[in-house]
PDB file of N, CA, C and O in Angstrom, chain B, residues numbered from 101:
ATOM      1  N   UNK B 101     -56.419 184.989   5.405  1.00  0.00           N
ATOM      2  CA  UNK B 101     -56.359 183.607   5.861  1.00  0.00           C
ATOM      3  C   UNK B 101     -56.313 183.529   7.383  1.00  0.00           C
ATOM      4  O   UNK B 101     -56.845 182.586   7.968  1.00  0.00           O
ATOM      5  N   UNK B 102     -55.690 184.496   8.024  1.00  0.00           N
ATOM      6  CA  UNK B 102     -55.634 184.493   9.488  1.00  0.00           C
ATOM      7  C   UNK B 102     -57.034 184.616  10.086  1.00  0.00           C
ATOM      8  O   UNK B 102     -57.282 184.174  11.208  1.00  0.00           O
ATOM      9  N   UNK B 103     -57.937 185.217   9.328  1.00  0.00           N
ATOM     10  CA  UNK B 103     -59.297 185.391   9.829  1.00  0.00           C
ATOM     11  C   UNK B 103     -60.090 184.077   9.815  1.00  0.00           C
ATOM     12  O   UNK B 103     -61.043 183.932  10.580  1.00  0.00           O
ATOM     13  N   UNK B 104     -59.716 183.131   8.969  1.00  0.00           N
ATOM     14  CA  UNK B 104     -60.442 181.871   8.874  1.00  0.00           C
ATOM     15  C   UNK B 104     -60.156 180.943  10.049  1.00  0.00           C
ATOM     16  O   UNK B 104     -61.016 180.143  10.417  1.00  0.00           O
ATOM     17  N   UNK B 105     -58.982 181.028  10.639  1.00  0.00           N
ATOM     18  CA  UNK B 105     -58.634 180.100  11.716  1.00  0.00           C
ATOM     19  C   UNK B 105     -59.565 180.202  12.919  1.00  0.00           C
ATOM     20  O   UNK B 105     -60.005 179.161  13.406  1.00  0.00           O
ATOM     21  N   UNK B 106     -59.892 181.386  13.428  1.00  0.00           N
ATOM     22  CA  UNK B 106     -60.835 181.429  14.559  1.00  0.00           C
ATOM     23  C   UNK B 106     -62.181 180.800  14.209  1.00  0.00           C
ATOM     24  O   UNK B 106     -62.800 180.155  15.055  1.00  0.00           O
ATOM     25  N   UNK B 107     -62.637 180.981  12.973  1.00  0.00           N
ATOM     26  CA  UNK B 107     -63.898 180.364  12.558  1.00  0.00           C
ATOM     27  C   UNK B 107     -63.794 178.845  12.615  1.00  0.00           C
ATOM     28  O   UNK B 107     -64.733 178.166  13.033  1.00  0.00           O
ATOM     29  N   UNK B 108     -62.651 178.318  12.195  1.00  0.00           N
ATOM     30  CA  UNK B 108     -62.446 176.871  12.226  1.00  0.00           C
ATOM     31  C   UNK B 108     -62.447 176.368  13.663  1.00  0.00           C
ATOM     32  O   UNK B 108     -63.034 175.326  13.956  1.00  0.00           O
ATOM     33  N   UNK B 109     -61.796 177.100  14.556  1.00  0.00           N
ATOM     34  CA  UNK B 109     -61.748 176.701  15.966  1.00  0.00           C
ATOM     35  C   UNK B 109     -63.146 176.714  16.568  1.00  0.00           C
ATOM     36  O   UNK B 109     -63.536 175.766  17.251  1.00  0.00           O
ATOM     37  N   UNK B 110     -63.902 177.777  16.322  1.00  0.00           N
ATOM     38  CA  UNK B 110     -65.253 177.859  16.876  1.00  0.00           C
ATOM     39  C   UNK B 110     -66.166 176.809  16.247  1.00  0.00           C
ATOM     40  O   UNK B 110     -67.012 176.235  16.933  1.00  0.00           O
ATOM     41  N   UNK B 111     -66.004 176.554  14.962  1.00  0.00           N
ATOM     42  CA  UNK B 111     -66.800 175.528  14.302  1.00  0.00           C
ATOM     43  C   UNK B 111     -66.509 174.152  14.864  1.00  0.00           C
ATOM     44  O   UNK B 111     -67.418 173.343  15.049  1.00  0.00           O
ATOM     45  N   UNK B 112     -65.227 173.885  15.137  1.00  0.00           N
ATOM     46  CA  UNK B 112     -64.841 172.597  15.716  1.00  0.00           C
ATOM     47  C   UNK B 112     -65.418 172.456  17.114  1.00  0.00           C
ATOM     48  O   UNK B 112     -65.926 171.395  17.476  1.00  0.00           O
ATOM     49  N   UNK B 113     -65.341 173.517  17.897  1.00  0.00           N
ATOM     50  CA  UNK B 113     -65.899 173.495  19.251  1.00  0.00           C
ATOM     51  C   UNK B 113     -67.405 173.251  19.206  1.00  0.00           C
ATOM     52  O   UNK B 113     -67.936 172.467  19.992  1.00  0.00           O
ATOM     53  N   UNK B 114     -68.081 173.917  18.295  1.00  0.00           N
ATOM     54  CA  UNK B 114     -69.529 173.701  18.143  1.00  0.00           C
ATOM     55  C   UNK B 114     -69.836 172.254  17.803  1.00  0.00           C
ATOM     56  O   UNK B 114     -70.771 171.670  18.351  1.00  0.00           O
ATOM     57  N   UNK B 115     -69.053 171.670  16.900  1.00  0.00           N
ATOM     58  CA  UNK B 115     -69.290 170.280  16.502  1.00  0.00           C
ATOM     59  C   UNK B 115     -69.066 169.328  17.669  1.00  0.00           C
ATOM     60  O   UNK B 115     -69.817 168.367  17.836  1.00  0.00           O
ATOM     61  N   UNK B 116     -68.038 169.585  18.482  1.00  0.00           N
ATOM     62  CA  UNK B 116     -67.784 168.731  19.643  1.00  0.00           C
ATOM     63  C   UNK B 116     -68.947 168.793  20.629  1.00  0.00           C
ATOM     64  O   UNK B 116     -69.361 167.773  21.178  1.00  0.00           O
ATOM     65  N   UNK B 117     -69.463 169.985  20.845  1.00  0.00           N
ATOM     66  CA  UNK B 117     -70.594 170.151  21.761  1.00  0.00           C
ATOM     67  C   UNK B 117     -71.829 169.439  21.212  1.00  0.00           C
ATOM     68  O   UNK B 117     -72.530 168.745  21.948  1.00  0.00           O
ATOM     69  N   UNK B 118     -72.089 169.613  19.926  1.00  0.00           N
ATOM     70  CA  UNK B 118     -73.259 168.966  19.327  1.00  0.00           C
ATOM     71  C   UNK B 118     -73.138 167.452  19.356  1.00  0.00           C
ATOM     72  O   UNK B 118     -74.127 166.757  19.588  1.00  0.00           O
ATOM     73  N   UNK B 119     -71.938 166.933  19.123  1.00  0.00           N
ATOM     74  CA  UNK B 119     -71.736 165.477  19.186  1.00  0.00           C
ATOM     75  C   UNK B 119     -71.982 164.967  20.602  1.00  0.00           C
ATOM     76  O   UNK B 119     -72.603 163.920  20.785  1.00  0.00           O
ATOM     77  N   UNK B 120     -71.499 165.699  21.600  1.00  0.00           N
ATOM     78  CA  UNK B 120     -71.695 165.281  22.991  1.00  0.00           C
ATOM     79  C   UNK B 120     -73.184 165.256  23.335  1.00  0.00           C
ATOM     80  O   UNK B 120     -73.648 164.352  24.030  1.00  0.00           O
ATOM     81  N   UNK B 121     -73.922 166.236  22.852  1.00  0.00           N
ATOM     82  CA  UNK B 121     -75.356 166.293  23.134  1.00  0.00           C
ATOM     83  C   UNK B 121     -76.138 165.258  22.337  1.00  0.00           C
ATOM     84  O   UNK B 121     -77.168 164.764  22.798  1.00  0.00           O
ATOM     85  N   UNK B 122     -75.662 164.933  21.164  1.00  0.00           N
ATOM     86  CA  UNK B 122     -76.363 163.985  20.304  1.00  0.00           C
ATOM     87  C   UNK B 122     -76.376 162.590  20.920  1.00  0.00           C
ATOM     88  O   UNK B 122     -77.399 161.907  20.883  1.00  0.00           O
ATOM     89  N   UNK B 123     -75.263 162.168  21.478  1.00  0.00           N
ATOM     90  CA  UNK B 123     -75.164 160.813  22.004  1.00  0.00           C
ATOM     91  C   UNK B 123     -75.786 160.666  23.383  1.00  0.00           C
ATOM     92  O   UNK B 123     -76.325 159.609  23.713  1.00  0.00           O
ATOM     93  N   UNK B 124     -75.716 161.709  24.185  1.00  0.00           N
ATOM     94  CA  UNK B 124     -76.189 161.603  25.561  1.00  0.00           C
ATOM     95  C   UNK B 124     -76.684 162.965  26.038  1.00  0.00           C
ATOM     96  O   UNK B 124     -75.944 163.677  26.717  1.00  0.00           O
ATOM     97  N   UNK B 125     -77.915 163.345  25.701  1.00  0.00           N
ATOM     98  CA  UNK B 125     -78.405 164.661  26.107  1.00  0.00           C
ATOM     99  C   UNK B 125     -78.504 164.774  27.628  1.00  0.00           C
ATOM    100  O   UNK B 125     -79.161 163.961  28.280  1.00  0.00           O
ATOM    101  N   UNK B 126     -77.863 165.761  28.168  1.00  0.00           N
ATOM    102  CA  UNK B 126     -77.837 165.955  29.617  1.00  0.00           C
ATOM    103  C   UNK B 126     -77.928 167.436  29.936  1.00  0.00           C
ATOM    104  O   UNK B 126     -77.922 168.288  29.048  1.00  0.00           O
ATOM    105  N   UNK B 127     -78.011 167.711  31.195  1.00  0.00           N
ATOM    106  CA  UNK B 127     -77.954 169.076  31.684  1.00  0.00           C
ATOM    107  C   UNK B 127     -76.532 169.608  31.497  1.00  0.00           C
ATOM    108  O   UNK B 127     -75.578 168.831  31.542  1.00  0.00           O
ATOM    109  N   UNK B 128     -76.376 170.895  31.291  1.00  0.00           N
ATOM    110  CA  UNK B 128     -75.068 171.498  31.039  1.00  0.00           C
ATOM    111  C   UNK B 128     -74.029 171.190  32.097  1.00  0.00           C
ATOM    112  O   UNK B 128     -72.862 170.983  31.766  1.00  0.00           O
ATOM    113  N   UNK B 129     -74.423 171.153  33.374  1.00  0.00           N
ATOM    114  CA  UNK B 129     -73.463 170.878  34.443  1.00  0.00           C
ATOM    115  C   UNK B 129     -72.952 169.445  34.378  1.00  0.00           C
ATOM    116  O   UNK B 129     -71.790 169.186  34.692  1.00  0.00           O
ATOM    117  N   UNK B 130     -73.797 168.527  33.980  1.00  0.00           N
ATOM    118  CA  UNK B 130     -73.358 167.136  33.856  1.00  0.00           C
ATOM    119  C   UNK B 130     -72.355 166.986  32.719  1.00  0.00           C
ATOM    120  O   UNK B 130     -71.404 166.213  32.828  1.00  0.00           O
ATOM    121  N   UNK B 131     -72.562 167.723  31.627  1.00  0.00           N
ATOM    122  CA  UNK B 131     -71.615 167.687  30.516  1.00  0.00           C
ATOM    123  C   UNK B 131     -70.276 168.251  30.963  1.00  0.00           C
ATOM    124  O   UNK B 131     -69.230 167.710  30.606  1.00  0.00           O
ATOM    125  N   UNK B 132     -70.289 169.331  31.739  1.00  0.00           N
ATOM    126  CA  UNK B 132     -69.052 169.939  32.224  1.00  0.00           C
ATOM    127  C   UNK B 132     -68.301 168.998  33.156  1.00  0.00           C
ATOM    128  O   UNK B 132     -67.070 168.999  33.169  1.00  0.00           O
ATOM    129  N   UNK B 133     -69.023 168.194  33.937  1.00  0.00           N
ATOM    130  CA  UNK B 133     -68.380 167.255  34.858  1.00  0.00           C
ATOM    131  C   UNK B 133     -67.723 166.093  34.133  1.00  0.00           C
ATOM    132  O   UNK B 133     -66.808 165.465  34.664  1.00  0.00           O
ATOM    133  N   UNK B 134     -68.181 165.806  32.929  1.00  0.00           N
ATOM    134  CA  UNK B 134     -67.602 164.715  32.144  1.00  0.00           C
ATOM    135  C   UNK B 134     -66.213 165.015  31.853  1.00  0.00           C
ATOM    136  O   UNK B 134     -65.535 164.224  31.198  1.00  0.00           O
TER     137      UNK B 134
END
């Protein structure tokens, strides 16, 4: 079970990044400045 938590964290991070790109596609530096 301890092995599943990092996968959940990385999956959540991926989803946040994809959501940010879905609504307002920008250059990576502009996303970082947000």
